[in-house]
VOLOPA-222423 format. One record per residue (C-alpha): residue number from 1; chain; y, z, x. Coordinates in steps of 0.2 Angstrom, whole numbers, plus 5000, padded with zeros to 4 digits. Example, Ala and Ser with C-alpha at 12.3 -4.5 7.8 and 13.67 -1.06 7.14 Angstrom:
REM VOLOPA-222423
   resi   chain      y      z      x
      1       A   4978   5039   5062
      2       A   4995   5036   5068
***
This chain:
REM VOLOPA-222423
   resi   chain      y      z      x
      1       A   4843   4822   5093
      2       A   4844   4806   5080
      3       A   4830   4800   5073
      4       A   4832   4783   5077
      5       A   4846   4776   5086
      6       A   4841   4759   5085
      7       A   4850   4749   5073
      8       A   4840   4744   5058
      9       A   4852   4740   5044
     10       A   4867   4728   5044
     11       A   4883   4735   5038
     12       A   4895   4727   5028
     13       A   4915   4730   5029
     14       A   4915   4737   5012
     15       A   4901   4749   5015
     16       A   4909   4753   5032
     17       A   4925   4758   5025
     18       A   4918   4767   5010
     19       A   4909   4779   5024
     20       A   4923   4782   5032
     21       A   4934   4787   5020
     22       A   4920   4799   5013
     23       A   4917   4805   5030
     24       A   4937   4809   5032
     25       A   4937   4797   5048
     26       A   4955   4792   5055
     27       A   4957   4774   5054
     28       A   4962   4775   5073
     29       A   4944   4783   5076
     30       A   4934   4770   5067
     31       A   4927   4762   5085
     32       A   4924   4781   5092
     33       A   4915   4784   5074
     34       A   4903   4770   5077
     35       A   4896   4778   5092
     36       A   4895   4795   5083
     37       A   4887   4788   5068
     38       A   4872   4775   5066
     39       A   4871   4761   5054
     40       A   4860   4769   5042
     41       A   4869   4788   5042
     42       A   4885   4777   5037
     43       A   4876   4769   5023
     44       A   4867   4786   5018
     45       A   4886   4793   5018
     46       A   4893   4778   5007
     47       A   4878   4782   4993
     48       A   4879   4800   4994
     49       A   4899   4800   4992
     50       A   4908   4817   4989
     51       A   4893   4824   4978
     52       A   4879   4838   4981
     53       A   4862   4828   4982
     54       A   4845   4835   4981
     55       A   4832   4831   4994
     56       A   4822   4819   4983
     57       A   4838   4809   4977
     58       A   4840   4807   4995
     59       A   4823   4801   4999
     60       A   4827   4788   4987
     61       A   4841   4783   4994
     62       A   4834   4781   5012
     63       A   4819   4772   5004
     64       A   4827   4759   4992
     65       A   4839   4755   5007
     66       A   4827   4753   5020
     67       A   4836   4766   5030
     68       A   4820   4772   5039
     69       A   4800   4772   5037
     70       A   4800   4790   5038
     71       A   4813   4796   5027
     72       A   4810   4815   5028
     73       A   4811   4814   5047
     74       A   4829   4804   5045
     75       A   4835   4816   5033
     76       A   4830   4831   5046
     77       A   4840   4820   5058
     78       A   4855   4819   5049
     79       A   4856   4836   5046
     80       A   4854   4841   5065
     81       A   4867   4829   5070
     82       A   4879   4836   5057
     83       A   4881   4822   5046
     84       A   4876   4832   5032
     85       A   4874   4851   5027
     86       A   4863   4860   5017
     87       A   4867   4869   5002
     88       A   4857   4881   4994
     89       A   4860   4887   4976
     90       A   4864   4906   4975
     91       A   4852   4909   4959
     92       A   4839   4896   4960
     93       A   4838   4895   4978
     94       A   4838   4876   4977
     95       A   4841   4866   4993
     96       A   4854   4851   4991
     97       A   4864   4842   5004
     98       A   4882   4836   5006
     99       A   4890   4825   5019
    100       A   4901   4834   5031
    101       A   4916   4827   5040
    102       A   4923   4816   5055
    103       A   4931   4834   5062
    104       A   4913   4844   5061
    105       A   4904   4829   5068
    106       A   4915   4826   5084
    107       A   4913   4841   5093
    108       A   4894   4841   5089
    109       A   4893   4823   5097
    110       A   4904   4828   5113
    111       A   4893   4845   5115
    112       A   4875   4837   5113
    113       A   4877   4818   5118
    114       A   4890   4820   5133
    115       A   4880   4804   5139
    116       A   4887   4793   5126
    117       A   4904   4802   5122
    118       A   4906   4798   5142
    119       A   4907   4780   5138
    120       A   4923   4783   5129
    121       A   4940   4779   5140
    122       A   4952   4793   5143
    123       A   4966   4788   5133
    124       A   4952   4788   5117
    125       A   4945   4806   5122
    126       A   4964   4810   5124
    127       A   4968   4803   5106
    128       A   4952   4812   5098
    129       A   4958   4828   5107
    130       A   4976   4828   5101
    131       A   4970   4825   5083
    132       A   4958   4836   5082
    133       A   4969   4852   5089
    134       A   4980   4845   5076
    135       A   4969   4849   5062
    136       A   4962   4865   5071
    137       A   4981   4872   5073
    138       A   4984   4866   5054
    139       A   4967   4876   5047
    140       A   4972   4893   5059
    141       A   4992   4893   5062
    142       A   4994   4904   5048
    143       A   4981   4919   5051
    144       A   4989   4918   5069
    145       A   5007   4919   5062
    146       A   5001   4933   5051
    147       A   4994   4943   5066
    148       A   5009   4942   5076
    149       A   5018   4951   5062
    150       A   5004   4964   5060
    151       A   4999   4957   5045
    152       A   4981   4954   5043
    153       A   4975   4963   5057
    154       A   4957   4964   5051
    155       A   4955   4946   5045
    156       A   4942   4939   5056
    157       A   4946   4928   5069
    158       A   4937   4919   5082
    159       A   4941   4923   5100
    160       A   4950   4937   5092
    161       A   4951   4950   5108
    162       A   4951   4949   5126
    163       A   4938   4957   5133
    164       A   4934   4965   5150
    165       A   4919   4962   5161
    166       A   4913   4978   5158
    167       A   4918   4974   5139
    168       A   4906   4960   5139
    169       A   4892   4966   5148
    170       A   4890   4981   5135
    171       A   4890   4969   5121
    172       A   4875   4961   5129
    173       A   4868   4979   5130
    174       A   4871   4983   5114
    175       A   4864   4967   5106
    176       A   4848   4969   5095
    177       A   4846   4952   5090
    178       A   4841   4936   5101
    179       A   4854   4928   5113
    180       A   4858   4911   5114
    181       A   4871   4898   5125
    182       A   4879   4885   5116
    183       A   4891   4871   5126
    184       A   4909   4875   5123
    185       A   4914   4863   5111
    186       A   4933   4864   5117
    187       A   4927   4861   5136
    188       A   4915   4847   5130
    189       A   4929   4838   5120
    190       A   4939   4839   5136
    191       A   4924   4827   5144
    192       A   4934   4824   5162
    193       A   4939   4843   5164
    194       A   4929   4852   5179
    195       A   4925   4870   5170
    196       A   4908   4874   5167
    197       A   4901   4870   5149
    198       A   4887   4879   5144
    199       A   4897   4897   5142
    200       A   4897   4901   5122
    201       A   4888   4916   5120
    202       A   4880   4919   5102
    203       A   4874   4937   5098
    204       A   4875   4941   5080
    205       A   4868   4936   5064
    206       A   4878   4919   5062
    207       A   4863   4912   5072
    208       A   4852   4912   5056
    209       A   4865   4904   5044
    210       A   4858   4889   5034
    211       A   4868   4876   5047
    212       A   4872   4885   5062
    213       A   4868   4877   5079
    214       A   4853   4887   5082
    215       A   4846   4884   5065
    216       A   4849   4865   5069
    217       A   4838   4866   5084
    218       A   4853   4868   5097
    219       A   4857   4881   5110
    220       A   4845   4890   5124
    221       A   4838   4906   5121
    222       A   4841   4918   5136
    223       A   4837   4936   5141
    224       A   4851   4950   5143
    225       A   4849   4950   5163
    226       A   4851   4929   5162
    227       A   4866   4932   5150
    228       A   4874   4946   5160
    229       A   4872   4933   5176
    230       A   4882   4919   5167
    231       A   4895   4930   5163
    232       A   4899   4939   5180
    233       A   4897   4922   5187
    234       A   4910   4915   5174
    235       A   4923   4927   5177
    236       A   4922   4925   5195
    237       A   4924   4907   5192
    238       A   4941   4910   5183
    239       A   4935   4910   5164
    240       A   4940   4924   5152
    241       A   4930   4934   5140
    242       A   4936   4932   5124
    243       A   4927   4935   5107
    244       A   4920   4947   5096
    245       A   4904   4956   5091
    246       A   4894   4941   5087
    247       A   4900   4928   5097
    248       A   4911   4926   5112
    249       A   4916   4911   5124
    250       A   4919   4911   5143
    251       A   4936   4903   5140
    252       A   4949   4895   5150
    253       A   4967   4889   5149
    254       A   4966   4870   5151
    255       A   4953   4866   5137
    256       A   4951   4882   5125
    257       A   4958   4878   5109
    258       A   4963   4898   5105
    259       A   4972   4897   5121
    260       A   4982   4883   5117
    261       A   4984   4888   5100
    262       A   4991   4905   5107
    263       A   5003   4896   5120
    264       A   5009   4883   5106
    265       A   5012   4898   5094
    266       A   5019   4911   5107
    267       A   5006   4924   5099
    268       A   5003   4933   5117
    269       A   4998   4949   5116
    270       A   4993   4947   5095
    271       A   4980   4933   5098
    272       A   4969   4935   5108
    273       A   4972   4953   5104
    274       A   4977   4962   5122
    275       A   4971   4978   5124
    276       A   4977   4982   5141
    277       A   4991   4980   5151
    278       A   4992   4975   5170
    279       A   4999   4985   5182
    280       A   4999   4976   5199
    281       A   5002   4986   5212
    282       A   5012   4977   5228
    283       A   5009   4990   5242
    284       A   4990   4988   5241
    285       A   4990   4969   5240
    286       A   4984   4960   5253
    287       A   4989   4942   5247
    288       A   4973   4933   5247
    289       A   4978   4925   5231
    290       A   4964   4926   5222
    291       A   4972   4930   5206
    292       A   4986   4916   5208
    293       A   4971   4905   5210
    294       A   4962   4910   5194
    295       A   4975   4915   5183
    296       A   4977   4904   5167
    297       A   4993   4909   5161
    298       A   5003   4907   5180
    299       A   5008   4926   5179
    300       A   5002   4928   5196
    301       A   5008   4916   5209
    302       A   5016   4913   5227
    303       A   5032   4916   5229
    304       A   5045   4906   5240
    305       A   5039   4917   5256
    306       A   5021   4913   5251
    307       A   5018   4931   5244
    308       A   5008   4935   5229
    309       A   5021   4941   5215
    310       A   5016   4944   5197
    311       A   5027   4940   5180
    312       A   5020   4953   5166
    313       A   5031   4941   5154
    314       A   5019   4928   5157
    315       A   5004   4938   5156
    316       A   4990   4938   5141
    317       A   4980   4954   5146
    318       A   4964   4944   5150
    319       A   4959   4955   5164
    320       A   4950   4943   5175
    321       A   4962   4945   5189
    322       A   4958   4964   5190
    323       A   4940   4962   5189
    324       A   4941   4951   5205
    325       A   4955   4959   5215
    326       A   4946   4963   5231
    327       A   4960   4977   5236
    328       A   4958   4985   5218
    329       A   4978   4983   5217
    330       A   4977   4977   5200
    331       A   4976   4991   5187
    332       A   4972   4991   5168
    333       A   4983   5002   5157
    334       A   4974   5003   5140
    335       A   4988   5000   5128
    336       A   4983   5009   5112
    337       A   4968   5020   5106
    338       A   4954   5006   5100
    339       A   4935   5002   5100
    340       A   4929   4992   5114
    341       A   4930   4974   5111
    342       A   4913   4967   5106
    343       A   4906   4983   5104
    344       A   4898   4989   5086
    345       A   4912   5001   5084
    346       A   4926   4987   5085
    347       A   4915   4975   5072
    348       A   4914   4991   5060
    349       A   4932   4994   5062
    350       A   4935   4976   5058
    351       A   4924   4977   5041
    352       A   4935   4992   5034
***
């Protein structure tokens, strides 16, 4: 979605370092960043610095530095590519712009420019993901630790609750806004993983936010029936429905940051919040192994006698095993009386 990816200006070392510093790019990822950001965008970043700029000032920067023939198109492209964000003054409604950063640009690059992202070598992608996850953990660790202590339970947190398949489908039925699908940034960044990527579902008002992916022109609009078909297939493929009223993803234990964070912090049951306990009836099981193949946490497994066994201490309560058991040998037991995850009632409860 770039205005012009053909190199138009040469970049000197001083401008490069200045731009990378403003963009908060780790030194070890300068080479990778050169794939994510054009020379022209780097000049714009260096000239803007950390201040907010009006559109007229940016057009002058673009013109004075010969960054593009069409200043408006270049500005729009830089915004769509998450090089810059829009900022609206609450009083005057004046629109201004500010530089984003490497952490914000990286997932968008992986999500929507996979043909370029895929040229990076696996060790580089691994290093990028390790760094990105560390930043993510630093931003979210305390909220999860508080939830584990029973503090701040109403604090909004992405991928907050595990949802049953029926919960996820009900959330679609209740949706009164346009539904859109975007690539999962976690899965897209783990480029070489095999899980489906187009699995994040947006249901709420955040789609109209000034800097949302949808406002920037990303995402695919779908009908309720199309969204349901996707969810049902994801569930069969071993992806967990996890989220809240306005947004949820079809997550896995390999790539998804919320699941990786939950494992790292030991937040089983508290985050993502489990609403059901798995009650495995061995006497009803025919040992087909579907649950063992799809469990993201190793709670279902084959024992030494090649029989299906269940370890409740490893179970996070995601419920996909129950939805896919052909013998209905995996029962769900409600943990507590609470609104259905993803429902309007749950959203209202969070606002109290």
